N, C-alpha and C positions, 0 to 999 in steps of 0.2 A: 292715923295719918302724920307724916312729919313735914314740915312747913318748908315749903322751898326758900332755896338759901337766897339772902341777897346779895349782890355782888357789885358795889361801888368802884368806880373807875377812881386810880391813886397817880393823877398827873404829876409830874415833875421830876428833875433830872436825875439822871442814875448816879450811884454813890460815884465821887471824886477818882478814887483809884482805879475806879472800870471805866470811866473816860477817859481817865489818860491812855491806860492800856490799849483802848479802842484805838485809840488814836495813834499812838504809838505803830500798833500793827497796819494799820495803812499806811501812815508814814515809810515803813519800810516796803509793805509789799509796793508801794507804788518808785519807791528808789530801785528795788530790785527789777521790775519791770520797766525802766529807763535805760534804753540801750547806750545814749552815750553816757551817762552817770556809771552804768558799769565798765565801758571803757575805761575812763579815768580812774575809777577806785579800787579795780582787780586787774584789768587787763596790762595796764600801763607799768603798775610797779612789779607786776610780775613776769612781763617783758625783760623790763630793764633787769631786774635779778639775775635773770638767767643768762639775756646779754652781757654784762658786763663780768658776768661770773664765769662763762667759759670763754669768752673771745678777751685776748690781752689788750684792750683799748685804754684804759686808767692804770698808771701805776698807782697801787693802792698800798704801795709800802710791805716790810717782810709779811710775811705768812698770806693763807690762803685767802685769796681773791672774796670769797664766800663769805668769811667771817669779817670781812670790814665791811662790804657793800650789805649784809642782810640787815645791822641795825639800820642804816641809814634809809633802808626801803620801805620798814616797818613806819619810821618814822614819816616817809612820803605816802604810806598808805593813812596814817591820822590827817594828813593835812590833806589830802586828797576827799577827804569823806567829809572832815570837819569844818573846813572852811572852804575849800574850792567848789565840791560838790553841795555842800550848805546853806554857800552864801547864791549860786545859781538860781535853785532850785526855790528859796525864799523870797528871793529876788522876783521873779517871774510870777508867785503867787501873790506877792503883794501887788504888782501891777496888773494882774487877771482880777483882782477884788476879792480872791481866795480866803485871803487874812481878815478881811473887812468882814467878812460875813462871818468867817469864824470866832471872830470876836464878838459875835453878837450872841455866840452861841452860850449854853451854860457851861461849856468847861471855860473858865477863867482863862485870862491869856497867860499866865506864865504857866496854867496849866498845860496851853499847846507846848509852851517853849520846852516844858522838860519830857514832853511827848516827844519832841523832834530831837531832842540830845537823847534819850533812850532809843529813838531808832538809829544815829550817829552810832552808839555803843555797841549796838545786835551788829549792825554793819561791819564795825572796826573787827568785833569776835570773829568776823566769817573772814575778812579780810588777816587778820594775824594768823589765824588756823591755816588758809592757804599758803600762804608764805611761809611761814614755818615746813609745811612738808615740804615744799619745792625748796626752801634752802637744806633741811635735812639731804632731802635727796642729790644736791648738789654736794653734800660733805661738809655741812656747817655743823661747828664744834661749838657751841653756847657754854657760856661759864657764866658764874654770880648770882646774883638774890634774884629771884623772882619776883618777891615785893618789892623791890626796888625798881625792876622793870615796870611793873604794874602801876607802880605809883607815877613815874615818869608817863605812862603813855595816860593816864588818867590826867594829870596836870596838861599836856598837851593837849586832849582833847578839847579840856576847858579853855586852853588859851585860846586855840584855832575856833571854835566854837564861837569864842565873843566875838573875834575878828572877822570871820564871816556873817555874823546876823549884822553887827555893827556896819558893814559894807552893805550888804540887801537890804537894811532899814534906812538906808540914806541914798542911796546912789540910786538910777533908775534901772530896770530890768538890764538894757544894752549895756550900759556902762558897766553893771557888775558882771557882765558874762564876762565883757572884756580883760576888766581890771582882774577879776581872779583869774582865768586863765592865762593873763598874762604873770601874775605873780606867781604862779605853779610855776610856770617855766625858770621864772629866775632864780627861785631859792630852789629848785630842783639841782642848777648850776652854781649857786654861789651861797649853798646851805649847809655843804658837808655831806649832803648824800650821796654823789657817787664820786665826786673831785674832794681830796682832804681838804680844809682846810688851810693846810702849812702850803699848799702849792699857789696859795696869793700873798700878794706882799704884805708887810707885816702892820702897815696901818690898815689894809682892807681884813686882815685877821681880825682885828681889834673890834673893828666896825661888826662884821660878819658873824662874830662871836654871841653878839648879843642878841640876836634873831631868835623867833623861836624853836623854827626847822631844824637850827645848828645845836641851840640846845638841848633838843631831844634827843636828835643825832648822835650827839656827842655823848652824851648822858648812856643814853642806850648802848651807844660803841663801847663806853668802860666798862659799864658791868659785863657785857655779853661776850665782849671780845678780850678784855685783860682782866677781868674778873675782880674788876674793884669793888670797894664797898658802895655806900650810897653816895649821887653825887649832889652832894649840897649844893653848889652852885650852879649846877645847872636845874637842880629842881627850884633855886631862889627864881632864877632867871623865867623860867615857865611860871612861876606861880604869879610874878610881875604883870608879865601878859595877861593871864588867865583873869586877874582884879582889874586890870586896868580897861581890857576888851569886854567884858563884862559888864561893867560899870556903864561903859561910855555905851554900850549896844541899850542897855537898858533907860538910857537920859535919852535917847538921841532917836531910838529908832521909832520909824513911821510906819504905821497900819495903813496908811492910805497912800 
């Protein structure tokens, strides 16, 4: 006769990569099920692209309007997900004690932030695919190096994520909701997304050009519309915002 096998419980946390992947998948599902977040991250950028590409409302200069607008709308999509959406969602998670409870789980705090960042990246991929398809249907003719575009999007995501987490971790949830939406509207108008920066006074142009949304939209426009090389100046601005925002978020973020 064979001896009966002995089964011993093996308590303990799952491997860290598996925990991060599971949390990222959960964060993505929650975002995609949230109607308000979908409106902000998907519907509004798509409607703006279609509206201003087909209706002559804003003077976008020589060439097709869609060629000017698409890079700006891609930048807006990154901001809506990495900054506005993430700030609001994280702010309310902090208010309701979700972050406090997650902080006591085997998943380390930096792992939770990594999962949130991965969720943002997945959402942005879906946004870029959708907006690119819509832009092509409207007659978009992109140029330039795809690697430069990818680098701009990654640095833009890092910059806006840092600023969004900083806001969510320092302000009350209601203040975060109001401030994030206000910033979204202000940068939509003054960030070179739809209205060219050259329409503003010279002094305002110099200030607005240093904003992350302006650097991202101008950098994407230089590459995709004008076929320029790597926009090092815009990448530098985004890198400064990314380092400053993430460092400040790490230093001042309050979990309770």
